[in-house]
N, C-alpha and C positions, 0 to 999 in steps of 0.2 A: 440811741446813745447808750453807752455802757452805764450800768448802775453801780453806784458806790457800794463797797463792802460786800459785794456778792462774789462767790467763787466763779471763776471763768476759765475757759480754755482758749488758748491762742493757736490758730492754725498756721502752719508753715507757709512760707512764701511760694514754694515750688508746687504746691498742690494744684490739682485741676479744680476749676470752679464749679463742681457738681452741686454744691449747696445752693449757690446762686441760681442754678437752673432747676431747682425744685427737688433735688434728691435729698431724702431725709436722714441719710446715714453719714456719719463721720468715722472714718477708719482710724485706728490707733496711729498708723504711720503718717497721718495728715496733721497730727497734733504736735506743735512745737513744745508747748509746756502748759501746765495748769497752775493756777494760783488760787489761794484761799482754802478754807476748810470745807471739804465736801466728802461725804461718805459714798461708797458705791451705791448707785441707785438714786442719788440726789440730783437735783437740777443744777445745770451749769449754764452760764451764758457762753455763747460761742462768738469769738471775735476773730477778725482777720489779722494778718501780721502787722497791720498799722494800728490796731486797737479799735477798729470800727466794729460796732455791734452787728451781728448777723442773725442770730436766732437763739432760742433756748431749747435745751434738750436734757434728758437724763443720761447719766454716764455709768459705764461699767468698765473699769480698767482691766478686768480679767477677760473681756470679750474683744474679738477682733474688730467688731463694730462697737467702737468705744462710746460714741454718743449717738442717740436717736432723737431727732428733732420733734418737738411737740408744739412749738409756737415760733412765730417769726417776730415776736415782740417780747419785751421783758415779762417774765412770769414768776410770781413768788412761790406758788405751790400748785400742784395738781390736786386740789381739794374736791370735796363733793360737789360744790357749786360749779366748778370748772368742768368736771366730768358731765354734769347734768346738761350743760350747754352743748357739749360735744355730742352727747347721746341724742339730744333733741334734734340736732342737725342730721344725724344718721337716720333717725325716724322720718324726718321730713323728706329726705332724699328717697328712701324706700317707698314712702307713700306716693311719691310722685312718679318714680320710674320703675318700681318693682312691686306694684300693688296687686298683681294678678292673683297671687295666693298669699294668705296670711303668713305662711311659713317661708322663711328666706334667711339669707345672711344679713344681719343687722349691723355688724361692725366688722370691717375688713382692714384692721391694722393700720399700716401707714397710709393707705388710700383714703381712710377716714380720719387721718391726722391723730390716730391713737396707736402708735407703733407698739407691737408686742401684744395686742389684745384682739381676739377674734370672738365674735358672738353670733351664734345661729339660733333661730327661733323655730321650735317644733311644737305646734299645737299648744301654744301658750307657755311652754317651758323653754327657758334659755339655757343653751349649752355654751360654756365659755372655755377658751384656751388662753392661758397666760404664758407667753413665750419668753419674756425678758425679766431681768432683775428689777428694773424700774417699775414695770407694771405689777410685778409680784408684791413689791413693797407698798404699792398704792391701793391694794385690794380693799382696805377699809374705807377708802374714798369712792372707788368706782362701783363697789357692790351696792351700797344704798342708793347711789345715783341711778344705777341700772334698774333697780326695783321701782324707783320713783317715776322714771320716764316711761318704762315699758309695761309696768304693772303685771309681771308674769305670775303664774301660779307656782313656779319653782325656778331655781337656778342651779344648774349642775356643772361641775368643773371636770373637764377632760384634758388636763395638762399632762397627759402621759405621752409626751413626745420627746425624742432624743435631743432636739435642739436646745432644750432647757439645760442640758449638761454643759453646753458651751457658755452658758451664762452663770455657771456655778450653782444651778438649782437642781433639786430633786424633782422627779415626776410626782404628780399628785392628782387624785380624782376624788369625787364625792359631792354630796349635796351641800350647797352653800346657803340655800334659802328655800323655804316652802316645801311643796310636794313634787317629787320628780319620779314618776313611774318609769321603769326601765324601757318599756315598749310604748311608743306613741304612734298615732296615725296622722299623717298629713295628707293634704290634697296637692297634687301637682298636675297641671294641665288637664284637670278633670278626672284624674286617677287617684285611687286610694293607695298610699304607700306606707308600709310599716318602717319605723325607725327605732333602732336599738341604741339608745344614747350611752349605754354602758359598754357594750361589746362591739358596736359597729366601728368601722374605720373612721379615723379623725374624730369629728364631733358626732358621727353616727350616720351622716348622709352627705352627698356631694351636690350642693345646690348650683354649683358653677356651670353644670351642663344642662340646666333646665330648658333654656331657649334652644339649645342644640338638639336636645331630645325631641322637641316639638318640630324641629326642622326636617326630621326624617319622614314626615307625613306623606309628601308626594311620592316617596320611593315605594310605598307599601301597596299601591294598586297599579293596574295597567299591565299585568303579566299574563292574563288569560289568552291574549292574542298569540303568544308564543306556543300555546298548546292547540292552536287552531280554533279557538273559541271566538265566535263573533256574536254581535248583538243584533237581533232581528225583531221586527214587529210581528207579534203572534197574538192570536185570539186566545184569551184565558178566561177563567171564571170571573175575573174582575174586569173583563173587557179587553180590547186590543191594547197591548203595551209592549215595550221592549223587553226581551228575555234573552239570556245567553244560550247559544246553540253550539254544539260540538261539530266537528267536520262531517259527521254522519247525519246531521240534521236533527239530532235529538236534543231536547231541552236539558240543559245542565241544571241539576238539582242541588249540588253541594254549594253551601252558602258563600265560601270564600274562593270562588273560582277565579277571581281576578287578583288575588293577593300574592304577595311575594313569599318565597322561602327565605328565612333569615337565620343567620348565626350571630349571636352576641357572645364575644369572648371577653373575659375579665368582667363578668356580669355584676359582681358584688351583690346588690340586692335586686337585680333584674330590672332596673329602671328603663333601659332601652327596650327590653323585651316587652314590658307593659305598654310602652308607646307604640311599638310595632303592632301588637295585637289590637290596640285601640284603633289604629289607623287602617286596619284591614289585612294584615299579614295572614297568609294561609297556614304557615307552619313556622315555628320559631324554636331553634336550639339554643338553650340558655346555659352557658358554660362558665364555670369558675373553679379555681383550684381549692377554694375554701368550702368545706362542708357547711360551716356556719352561714356563709354568704348564700349558698344554694338553698339552705333551709329557709332563710328569710325570703329569697326569691320565690320559692314554692308558695309560701303564705301570701305574698303579694299577688301572685298570679291567681290564687284561689279567691282572694277577697275581691278581685275584679272580674271573676267569672271566665277566665281564659284557659282553664285547665285542659280543654279539649284540643288546644292548638300548640301547647308548649311541651317540649321534652327537656329534661335537665341532665346535665353531664358534669360530673366532678372530675376535672382533669387539668393538667398543665396545658395551657393554650398552645405553647410552642410545639409540644409533643403531639398534641391532637391534630393540629394543622399539618404537621409533617407526615403523620400517618395517613391523612386523607390524600395528600399529594402523592405519597408513595403508592397508594392504592390506585390512583388515577394513572400513574406512570406504568404500573403493572398491567392494567387493563389495556392501555394504549399499545404496549409492547406485545401483548397477547393478540390484540386485534391486527396489528401489523404483520405478525407472523402468519396469522390465518389468511390474510389477504394475499401474501406472497405464495402460500401453499396453493390457494385457489388458482393463481395465475401461472403456476408452474415455475415460479422463480425460486432461486436458491435463497434460503433465508440468510440474512446478514448476521443474525445472532441466534444462538440456540435458546429456545424457550420451552421449558418443561410444562406442557399443557396438561399433564396428569395431575398436577397439584391444584387443589381448589383455589379459586380466587378469594382474596381477602375481602372481608366485609367493608373495609375502608374504601375511600375514593368518592365520597359524597361531594356535591357542589351546591351552591346556594345562589339566589338572586342578589342578596344583599349580605355583606359581612361587616360587622361592627366591631372595631377594636378600640377599647377604652382602657388601656393598661395603667397601672400605677407608675409613678415616676421611675424611670430607669437611671436617671443621673441626678443625684442629690448634691454633687460637688462638681467643680470644673474638671477635676481629674478623671471623673467617671464618664465624661462625655464620649470619648472614643468607643468605650464598651456599650454605652447607651445607643449610639448610632448603629452599631452592629445589630443590637437587639431590635431596634425599630425597623431596620431594613429587612431582617430575617422574618419578623412577624408579618410585615406588609407584603413581602415577596410571596410567602406561602399563601396568604389570603388571596392575593391577585390571581394565583394559579387555580383557585377554587371558585372563583366568581363566574357565573354563567355569562355568556357573551351579551354585552350590553347591560350587565348588572351594575351594581354600585358598591364602592368601598366607602365605608364611614370610618374614619380613623382620627385618633387624637394623641396628643402628647402633653403631659402636665409637668414635664421637666423644664424648669425655666432656664437652666443652663443650656438647653438645646434651643437656640434661637429659631424663630419662625422660618427664616430663609434656609437654615440648615436642615430643619425638618422637611421642608419642601424638596430640597435637593436629595434627601434620603429617599423620599417617596418616588422621585423621578428615577433614581438609580434602581430601585426595586422594580419599577414598571419596565425599565429597559431590560433588566435581566429576565423578567417574566414574559417579554415580548408583547407588552401591553401599551396602549395609549390611554392616558388619563385626560378626561375633560372635567374641569372644575365646575361644580355646581354651587357649593357653599364653602366659605373660608371664614371662620369666626374665632373669637376668643371666649372668655368667660362671660357670663350673663350680666345684666345691668345691676344686680345687687352685689357684684364684685367690681366696683369701679377701679379704674387704673389711672395713676398719676402719669401725665405725659413726661417723658424723660426718665422714668424709673423702669428700666428694663425688667427688673425682678418681678414687677407686678404683671408683666405680660407673660405669664407662665403657661397658659393653656392655649394650645393650637388645635383647632378642630376643622376637619375638612370632609366634604362629601364629593366623590368623584365618580363619574361614569367610566366604566372599564370596557375597552374594546381591544380585540386582538389585532396586532399589526397585519397579520396574514389575511384578515377578513376585510381590511379596508382597501 
């Protein structure tokens, strides 16, 4: 029932019933009128056109998303006690579903019924992002509640995101509580990972791919057979046991004879590289355009003892892949001309064999693409699709026969079915057939409200890649 003397908003009759289906946003064009004294950031009751109470949310008339729902019952204030109850629910959910590592996402905005607030925990330090006016005004309530429920050694703010300008807010960063070392070490799937909470992207690390990074384990072994290596029972100093043997019958001594060659693009801090090495990769190329990111990846590789298997490249992923494809095409053209010359046929295209071959043209067993969001608005979707198709097309041309493409999109404006269509078009143009192995979203510490498409932002797939001409 509506509450007397409280400010409220009345929704227009023609709106779609998104709120009743669980969507927590009310757009400005869905509001018929507001009544009562309320400042931007205050709570409003939300009523339908007949005056029926629907929910409570905080409002910002300067934002396109005018009201963000925080409760489906009357609420007087988002005070410390109210936040403590919500944070306790966040803690209980993570303890039950995401307890494999202490470090994780603790609060995920709307999906935890706390719109505009994101909290990640790194080795006892909480890093928060405050994205909306309503949450910004409530910081004196949520900060002590956060400390009370999670007992951190420090709380650091990373509200240096452009979306705050849409709410009429300035960007801000800094220590809010306790001690917050810039560099922290977390454990993920048994690996040691450095996090830079001041200079890293977003809050410093991307937890949403944790389960997906673990999903590449089966891809990292089983490649020795392609080199003619078999396993035979041989007498050794330890007795008769299975050992790897090359086509000449000699025992293979190098330790990662069965491992994959891997290229990770958009590596950031090298998380997929670390997992590839842990799971047995033979050689990994770790690539990012950011010197800062690669420096962090180097330290992460060193702290896990994988230096002997990783090479680092600072480059634009699009340009790097195109160079490799160009090198492959040059070699194929040179080889074709040589075959025609041996057969006495007239070459169909002139090839200058006096020029030295480029050093480019490498291939890999597994290529991993985890780029930043290409589309941050609906208007950017066409350009984003071109980008996703291009990067996946080039990668598909460089994956060894029967290898694997690991690819992702974190652009929530690019819907899952559109991303899949883009991958199929890239495969068609590359002459490849894709066989799906894994198709996931974000991890369990990033819950998703059913019916809220914006929460389904991450698309992650693993595909076996085969050439049409080989089938």
